[in-house]
C-alpha positions as CSV (number, residue, x, y, z in Angstrom):
1,X,-48.7,42.4,48.8
2,X,-46.5,45.0,47.2
3,X,-43.6,43.8,49.4
4,X,-44.1,40.2,48.3
5,X,-44.0,41.0,44.6
6,X,-40.8,43.0,45.1
7,X,-39.2,40.1,46.9
8,X,-40.4,37.6,44.3
9,X,-39.3,39.8,41.4
10,X,-35.9,40.3,43.0
11,X,-35.3,36.5,43.4
12,X,-36.5,35.8,39.8
13,X,-34.3,38.5,38.4
14,X,-31.2,37.5,40.4
15,X,-31.4,33.8,39.6
16,X,-28.4,32.7,37.6
17,X,-26.6,29.5,36.9
18,X,-23.7,29.4,39.3
19,X,-21.2,26.7,38.3
20,X,-19.2,24.3,40.5
21,X,-15.8,26.1,40.1
22,X,-17.4,29.0,42.0
23,X,-18.5,26.9,44.9
24,X,-16.9,27.1,48.3
25,X,-16.2,23.9,50.3
26,X,-18.9,24.7,52.8
27,X,-21.4,21.9,53.1
28,X,-25.1,22.7,52.5
29,X,-27.0,21.5,55.5
30,X,-29.5,18.7,54.8
31,X,-32.3,20.9,56.0
32,X,-31.6,23.5,53.3
33,X,-31.4,20.8,50.6
34,X,-34.8,19.5,51.8
35,X,-36.2,23.0,51.6
36,X,-35.0,23.3,47.9
37,X,-36.6,19.9,47.1
38,X,-39.8,20.7,48.9
39,X,-40.3,23.8,46.8
40,X,-40.3,21.5,43.7
41,X,-43.3,19.8,45.1
42,X,-45.5,22.9,44.5
43,X,-45.0,23.1,40.8
44,X,-48.1,23.0,38.6
45,X,-48.9,19.4,37.6
46,X,-51.7,18.4,35.2
47,X,-53.9,15.6,36.7
48,X,-51.7,15.8,39.8
49,X,-49.2,13.2,38.4
50,X,-46.3,15.1,40.2
51,X,-43.7,13.5,37.8
52,X,-40.6,14.8,39.6
53,X,-38.3,12.3,41.1
54,X,-34.9,13.2,42.6
55,X,-31.8,11.4,43.8
56,X,-29.5,13.4,46.1
57,X,-25.8,12.5,45.9
58,X,-23.6,13.8,48.7
59,X,-20.1,12.9,50.1
60,X,-18.8,9.7,48.6
61,X,-22.0,9.3,46.6
62,X,-21.3,12.4,44.5
63,X,-17.7,11.3,43.9
64,X,-19.0,7.9,42.6
65,X,-21.5,9.7,40.5
66,X,-18.8,11.9,39.0
67,X,-16.6,8.8,38.3
68,X,-19.6,7.1,36.6
69,X,-20.3,10.2,34.4
70,X,-16.6,10.3,33.4
71,X,-16.6,6.6,32.7
72,X,-19.6,7.0,30.4
73,X,-18.0,10.0,28.7
74,X,-14.9,7.9,28.0
75,X,-16.9,4.9,26.8
76,X,-19.2,6.9,24.5
77,X,-16.6,9.3,23.0
78,X,-14.6,8.2,20.0
79,X,-10.9,8.1,20.8
80,X,-10.2,10.9,18.3
81,X,-12.6,13.2,20.2
82,X,-11.8,12.2,23.7
83,X,-10.4,15.0,25.9
84,X,-8.6,14.1,29.1
85,X,-9.3,17.6,30.4
86,X,-13.0,17.1,29.9
87,X,-12.9,13.7,31.6
88,X,-11.2,15.3,34.6
89,X,-13.6,18.2,34.6
90,X,-16.6,15.9,34.9
91,X,-15.1,14.3,38.0
92,X,-14.1,17.7,39.4
93,X,-17.6,19.2,39.0
94,X,-19.1,16.6,41.3
95,X,-16.2,17.0,43.8
96,X,-16.6,20.8,43.9
97,X,-20.3,20.6,44.6
98,X,-21.8,20.2,48.0
99,X,-24.4,17.9,46.4
100,X,-25.6,16.8,43.0
101,X,-29.3,16.2,42.6
102,X,-30.2,13.9,39.7
103,X,-33.4,15.2,38.0
104,X,-35.7,12.4,37.0
105,X,-39.3,12.4,35.8
106,X,-41.8,9.6,36.1
107,X,-43.7,9.8,32.9
108,X,-47.4,8.7,32.6
109,X,-48.0,8.2,28.9
110,X,-51.4,6.5,29.6
111,X,-52.7,9.6,31.4
112,X,-51.2,12.7,29.8
113,X,-48.8,13.6,26.9
114,X,-45.1,13.5,27.7
115,X,-44.6,17.2,26.9
116,X,-47.0,18.1,29.8
117,X,-45.0,16.0,32.2
118,X,-41.8,17.6,31.1
119,X,-43.3,21.1,31.4
120,X,-44.4,20.3,35.0
121,X,-41.0,18.9,35.7
122,X,-39.2,22.0,34.4
123,X,-41.4,24.1,36.6
124,X,-40.4,22.0,39.6
125,X,-36.7,22.5,38.8
126,X,-37.3,26.3,38.4
127,X,-38.8,26.3,41.9
128,X,-35.7,24.6,43.1
129,X,-33.5,27.2,41.4
130,X,-35.4,30.1,42.8
131,X,-35.4,28.6,46.3
132,X,-31.6,28.0,46.0
133,X,-31.2,31.6,45.0
134,X,-33.3,32.8,48.0
135,X,-31.1,30.7,50.3
136,X,-27.9,32.1,48.7
137,X,-27.0,28.7,47.3
138,X,-25.4,28.5,43.8
139,X,-27.0,26.0,41.5
140,X,-27.1,25.0,37.9
141,X,-29.0,22.4,35.7
142,X,-26.7,20.4,33.5
143,X,-27.8,17.9,30.9
144,X,-24.8,16.1,29.5
145,X,-25.4,13.5,26.8
146,X,-24.4,10.8,29.2
147,X,-27.5,11.2,31.3
148,X,-29.4,8.9,28.8
149,X,-27.0,6.1,29.8
150,X,-27.5,6.5,33.6
151,X,-30.7,4.4,33.9
152,X,-29.1,1.2,35.3
153,X,-26.8,3.1,37.6
154,X,-29.6,5.1,39.0
155,X,-32.0,2.1,39.2
156,X,-34.7,4.1,37.4
157,X,-38.2,2.8,37.5
158,X,-40.4,2.0,34.5
159,X,-41.3,5.1,32.5
160,X,-38.7,7.1,34.6
161,X,-36.3,9.2,32.6
162,X,-33.3,11.3,33.7
163,X,-33.4,14.9,32.5
164,X,-30.2,16.2,34.1
165,X,-28.1,17.0,37.1
166,X,-28.6,19.9,39.5
167,X,-25.3,20.9,41.0
168,X,-25.4,23.0,44.2
169,X,-23.0,24.7,46.5
170,X,-22.5,27.9,48.5
171,X,-20.5,30.5,46.6
172,X,-18.8,33.9,46.8
173,X,-19.7,35.0,43.2
174,X,-20.8,38.6,42.7
175,X,-24.3,39.1,41.3
176,X,-24.4,39.5,37.5
177,X,-26.9,41.6,35.5
178,X,-29.3,39.5,33.5
179,X,-28.7,39.3,29.7
180,X,-32.3,39.7,28.3
181,X,-33.7,41.5,25.4
182,X,-36.7,43.8,26.1
183,X,-40.0,42.0,26.7
184,X,-41.7,44.3,24.2
185,X,-39.8,42.4,21.4
186,X,-41.4,39.1,22.5
187,X,-45.1,40.1,23.1
188,X,-47.9,40.8,20.6
189,X,-51.1,42.3,22.0
190,X,-54.4,41.6,20.4
191,X,-57.2,43.8,21.6
192,X,-59.8,43.5,18.8
């Protein structure tokens, strides 16, 4: 048991957002992507609603997704604020990634409050991030404003909502120390 907690703590403490410019061009095998997704399925879920829904974009699919995100950025951004460099970076992020997983949640407002579904969904994505770290795959959860406009493109179902994009790729980045303040500053103990 002591060995398990050491391994788990190490993975939790090493997990960092690794961004697409750091990704190599090595493709992530489908079996590893499935392993990352399968770990999401074990997140806690009130009333077993299991709200997580994912769409995996690879190859030409991820390029088309990047083009759609860039198109939405251009369409939604006032001309005076539009940046060509940002437009190109949106496309490039998708191209640099081995895959992009769209993070959707199927909400059940008739069963439980939305915040509980979002909490369960976030736990599922954390499981994915930890599994990616254990597999030495870089990943990061992005939530650009344009995700709210993706419903038709993604063919989302009723009560389904997009909460972001999970970019993944193998990388050569050196481990970084976590930037956290001490836990003692965030905990209050009540014993009486």
